[in-house]
N, C-alpha and C positions, 0 to 999 in steps of 0.2 A: 457468627458470620465469618469465621476464620478462613473458610474456603471461597468466599465471595471475592471476585476479582473486578467487578464492574463498579467504577466510581459512582455512577448514578443509583446504584442499589445499596450503597453504604450510607450511614448517617454521618453527619459532620464529626461527631465524637469518634466514630470508628475510623474515619479518615485521619483525624489527628493522631490516633494511635498508630496507624500505618506509617505516618510520617515519622513518628518517634522511633519506629522500628527500621528506619532507613529504607522504606519500600521504594521499589522502582516504579515510576509512572510511565506507562506506555501510552503514547498519543497517536492513534491511527490517523493518517492524513490521506485524503483521497480526492475524487473529482466526480462531478455529475456531467456525463458527456455521452456522445454517440458511441455505440459499440456494434456497428455494422447493422445489416438488415435483420439479424437474428437474435439480438439480445437487448434487454432493457438498459436504460441509461445509468442505472445505479450499480453497475458491475464493480467499479473500483471501491465503492463504499462497502459493499457486501464482502468482497474478498479481503480488503484491507482490515476490516473489523475481524473477520474470521481468523486471519493470520495472527493478528495482535492477541486476540483472546486465546487462540490455540497455543501460542508461545507462552503466554502468561500461565495457563493451566499446567503446562509442562515444566515451568521454571521451579515451582515450589518456592517457599519463602515468601516474604512480603512483596506483593506486587499489585498494582491497580491499573485498570485500563479505562481511559476516559472515553466518552462518546466520540465518534469519528468526526474529524473536521471534513465536512462533506463536499466542499468546493475548493478548487485550487486554480492552477494555471493551465487553461485548456483552450487558448486562442486557436491553436492548430486544428481543433475540431469544430469550430464555430460555423464553418461553411455548410455543415450537414444539418444544422439545427439541433434542438434538443439538448443543448449544452449550456452550462453556466460557467463563466470564467471570472477571475479576479485579476487585477494587476498585482505586481510583486509587492508594492507597498501595503496594499490592503491585506494580501495573503500573509505577509510577514507580520503585519500588525495583529491579525487574529492569533497566529501562533505565539507571538510575544505575550499577548494578554493571557493566554492559557498557561504558558510556562511561568510567567510572573505570578499568577494567582497561586499555582501549586507551590512555587518557591516561598511565597509569603506564608503558606501554611506549614512550612518546614520540610518539604520534600527536597532532596538534594541530588537525586539521580533521575534523569528523564530520557526517554527515547522517542524521537519522532519517527514512527514506523510508516513509511510512505508506500502507497499502493497505486500511484499514478506516475507514468514516465515524465510528464511535463513538469512535475514538482521536484524531480530528482536533484537538480543543481540548487534549487531554491532552499530546500530543507537542509541541505548540507551547509550552505552559507548561513542560514538562520541559526542552526545549532551552534556554530562557532561564535556567532555574535552573542547569543544568549548565555553561553558558558562564561564569557568575559563579563557581560553586563550584570549577570546575577550571581556570579561567583560559585556556580554549581557545575555538575557534569551533565551536559546535554549532548547526546549522540543522535545520529540520523542515518537512515539507510532506506533505500528502495528495496523491498524484500527480494525481488528476483535478481537484483544486482548483488545482494549480499550472499545468496545461497544458490548460485547457478548450478553448482555441482550436483545438487539433489533433484533438480528439475529436468535437466537434459535427458537422463537415462529413462525417464518415464514417457517421453514424447516419441512419436513416430516420424513426424514430418518436419519438425523444427528443432533447432539447436537450443532453444530457450523460450521463455515467455515473451510474447510480442504484444499484439493488441487485438482483442476480440477473436483470439486465435484458438489453436488446439488446446493450449493450457488454460486460458481464461474461460473458454467455453466448457471445458471438462470440469473445472472448479464450480462453475455455475450450475451445471447439470447435477452435480453432487449436492450443492448447498441450496440452490433456489431454482429447481427445474422449471417452475412455472414462469420464470423470467426469460426462458430460452424459447424462441419460436422455431421449433425443430423443423417445421415445414419449409423454412428458409435456409437451412444449413447448406444446401447445394450451392447457394450464392455466396457463402461465407468464406471467401478466400481472397488473397491479394498478394502483393509482393512480400518478400521476406526481409525487407529492410526499408527504413525511411530515408536512407542516404542514396544520393545519386552515384553513378559509377565514378570511381576514383576518389570518393570522399571517405577518409578514414574515420574510425570511431572517435578519434580524439579531436576532430574538427566539427564544432557545433554550428549548425545553420538550420534552424527549425523552419519548416514550410507547412502549408496547409495539407492535412491528410487527404483532402479531396483531390488535390493535384497529384498525389502519389498513388492513391488507391480509390477507384470509383466506388467500391463496396464499403469503404471505411475500415476494412480489415487489413491488418498486417500479419501474415502467416496463413495458416490453413486450418479452419475449424471443422472441416468435413469429417475428420476422424476422431472428433472429441467424444468422450464417454464419461459417464458418471463414475465408473470404476477408476479411470485415470484421475479424475478429480479428487476422489477420496485419497488415493495414494499421494497425489501432489500435496494436498493440504497437510497430511500427516508428516510427510518428509520436510516440507517447508517450515511448519511450526516447530517440529522437533529440532531442526538445525538452528532456527532462530533462537530457540530457548538455550541451546548450547552456547551460542555466541553471546547472548545477553547475560548468561550465568557465569561468564568468565570474570573472576574478581579483578584481574589485572586491567580490564576495560575501565573500571570505575575507580581505580586507585589514584 
């Protein structure tokens, strides 16, 4: 099972061996939430897992990917329904339990690979706390924040990945087309920012997506294609593998 990367498909003995080899543990983190009129609620789970597994397969060397943490901080989507959210203490508690468990088994390098914008600040804070608490290396990143340079050139109407947008919809058309209601794509567009006029990127003030975008979409999914999605996944996973494979990151 040397090529197997999924934690849940490995035996306890095999996982102990991976820990002894100083394997990297990638923990996908996501959310269960509304994704406009045209996509199922599991988008972040599907995409976060695909990026994590794609990066792991490209990394080579000892690496394992845990099952996805499927719920996170999504209060800003609750007004649409179909969304599950936690508070920060509960969310951090779940992540802490996973990291602590892996650390007790001997794993010393972990990556919280986030696929939901509402979790971005929280996973960064949690990673710093866990690094100190458990005396190991714990990194965190939201994948489109980590590798924006490979995403933008593939898109037509957006500068980067947004929400239920050209990028996410393209990725879903590639990975799980049955979860995209193509008959509703004409409605799948909205503003290209969650910020009000004059609000810089460095000023955080989260508000309900329903007040910002009646469709629940940030960006424009109308030009999404499966071919773009395939290119996006390859580019994102390849670049994430390059970042995580940097030995200086874990020194």
